[in-house]
Kinemage of the C-alpha trace (Angstrom):
@kinemage 1
@onewidth
@group {chain A} dominant
@subgroup {mainchain}
@vectorlist {calphas} color= white
{ca unk a 1} P -21.843 16.501 79.205
{ca unk a 2} L -19.109 16.817 76.636
{ca unk a 3} L -16.851 13.823 76.262
{ca unk a 4} L -13.157 14.705 76.358
{ca unk a 5} L -10.610 12.546 74.612
{ca unk a 6} L -8.828 10.246 77.085
{ca unk a 7} L -5.545 10.766 75.254
{ca unk a 8} L -5.687 14.483 76.033
{ca unk a 9} L -6.457 13.656 79.649
{ca unk a 10} L -3.415 11.404 79.691
{ca unk a 11} L -1.205 14.213 78.387
{ca unk a 12} L -2.504 16.665 81.002
{ca unk a 13} L -2.102 14.091 83.756
{ca unk a 14} L 1.470 13.371 82.737
{ca unk a 15} L 2.293 17.069 82.519
{ca unk a 16} L 0.720 17.759 85.907
{ca unk a 17} L 2.709 14.927 87.460
{ca unk a 18} L 5.919 16.294 85.969
{ca unk a 19} L 6.408 13.196 83.819
{ca unk a 20} L 7.637 12.996 80.255
{ca unk a 21} L 4.864 13.004 77.665
{ca unk a 22} L 5.806 10.173 75.340
{ca unk a 23} L 4.007 7.498 73.384
{ca unk a 24} L 4.859 4.938 76.045
{ca unk a 25} L 3.696 7.092 78.961
{ca unk a 26} L 0.430 7.972 77.215
{ca unk a 27} L -0.194 4.285 76.516
{ca unk a 28} L 0.534 3.433 80.152
{ca unk a 29} L -2.010 5.979 81.418
{ca unk a 30} L -4.683 4.813 78.974
{ca unk a 31} L -4.097 1.165 79.870
{ca unk a 32} L -4.110 1.992 83.602
{ca unk a 33} L -7.585 3.469 83.154
{ca unk a 34} L -8.802 0.125 81.870
{ca unk a 35} L -9.325 1.293 78.298
{ca unk a 36} L -7.794 -0.154 75.174
{ca unk a 37} L -4.943 2.002 73.938
{ca unk a 38} L -4.273 2.844 70.303
{ca unk a 39} L -0.529 3.076 69.699
{ca unk a 40} L -0.937 5.192 66.572
{ca unk a 41} L -3.012 7.830 68.421
{ca unk a 42} L -0.538 7.902 71.288
{ca unk a 43} L 2.407 8.308 68.921
{ca unk a 44} L 0.763 11.113 66.936
{ca unk a 45} L -0.293 12.978 70.069
{ca unk a 46} L 3.129 12.638 71.708
{ca unk a 47} L 4.732 14.111 68.602
{ca unk a 48} L 2.120 16.870 68.353
{ca unk a 49} L 2.639 18.132 71.905
{ca unk a 50} L 6.435 18.236 71.826
{ca unk a 51} L 7.514 21.762 72.626
{ca unk a 52} L 4.037 22.865 73.782
{ca unk a 53} L 4.172 25.085 76.851
{ca unk a 54} L 1.248 23.671 78.815
{ca unk a 55} L 1.576 26.183 81.628
{ca unk a 56} L 0.998 29.106 79.255
{ca unk a 57} L -1.760 27.229 77.456
{ca unk a 58} L -3.579 26.469 80.708
{ca unk a 59} L -3.208 30.072 81.915
{ca unk a 60} L -4.715 31.330 78.656
{ca unk a 61} L -7.645 28.953 78.907
{ca unk a 62} L -8.283 30.054 82.497
{ca unk a 63} L -8.299 33.710 81.439
{ca unk a 64} L -10.867 32.898 78.756
{ca unk a 65} L -12.986 30.814 81.125
{ca unk a 66} L -13.090 33.410 83.918
{ca unk a 67} L -15.033 36.089 81.988
{ca unk a 68} L -17.365 33.437 80.606
{ca unk a 69} L -18.114 32.234 84.129
{ca unk a 70} L -18.784 35.797 85.290
{ca unk a 71} L -21.328 36.478 82.526
{ca unk a 72} L -24.257 34.649 84.174
{ca unk a 73} L -23.699 36.554 87.425
{ca unk a 74} L -23.795 39.861 85.557
{ca unk a 75} L -26.984 38.817 83.803
{ca unk a 76} L -28.606 38.034 87.172
{ca unk a 77} L -27.635 41.474 88.488
{ca unk a 78} L -29.226 43.141 85.460
{ca unk a 79} L -32.356 41.014 85.864
{ca unk a 80} L -32.614 41.990 89.529
{ca unk a 81} L -32.330 45.693 88.623
{ca unk a 82} L -35.123 45.284 86.071
{ca unk a 83} L -37.346 43.561 88.655
{ca unk a 84} L -36.732 46.389 91.144
{ca unk a 85} L -37.633 48.933 88.467
{ca unk a 86} L -40.904 47.135 87.722
{ca unk a 87} L -41.802 47.047 91.422
{ca unk a 88} L -41.234 50.804 91.690
{ca unk a 89} L -43.457 51.394 88.644
{ca unk a 90} L -46.202 49.220 90.120
{ca unk a 91} L -46.000 51.058 93.431
{ca unk a 92} L -46.232 54.410 91.632
{ca unk a 93} L -49.278 53.210 89.672
{ca unk a 94} L -50.904 52.073 92.906
{ca unk a 95} L -50.374 55.469 94.500
{ca unk a 96} L -51.666 57.239 91.408
{ca unk a 97} L -54.889 55.213 91.498
{ca unk a 98} L -55.557 56.464 95.038
{ca unk a 99} L -55.665 60.041 93.812
{ca unk a 100} L -57.637 59.305 90.669
């Protein structure tokens, strides 16, 4: 499992709760989780996400994730079609052997 940075989680949590994303709020979330908070990381991240439209960003990531999630289902459909084709070939071979 991929480890995701707790500071990014804090930003998403704050955004989802409709709270201001600031150094202080990020530190509060990190500390509330029981982890040690790094003030420098919180400050840099708070500055970096100012003006970011998280709603658009999340919508874009969902649009990218949806086709990726559908790919395995499509692969299974193709595999099933191939299996059906092989069964038909085997049945035809069996019939052909009856008539020599």
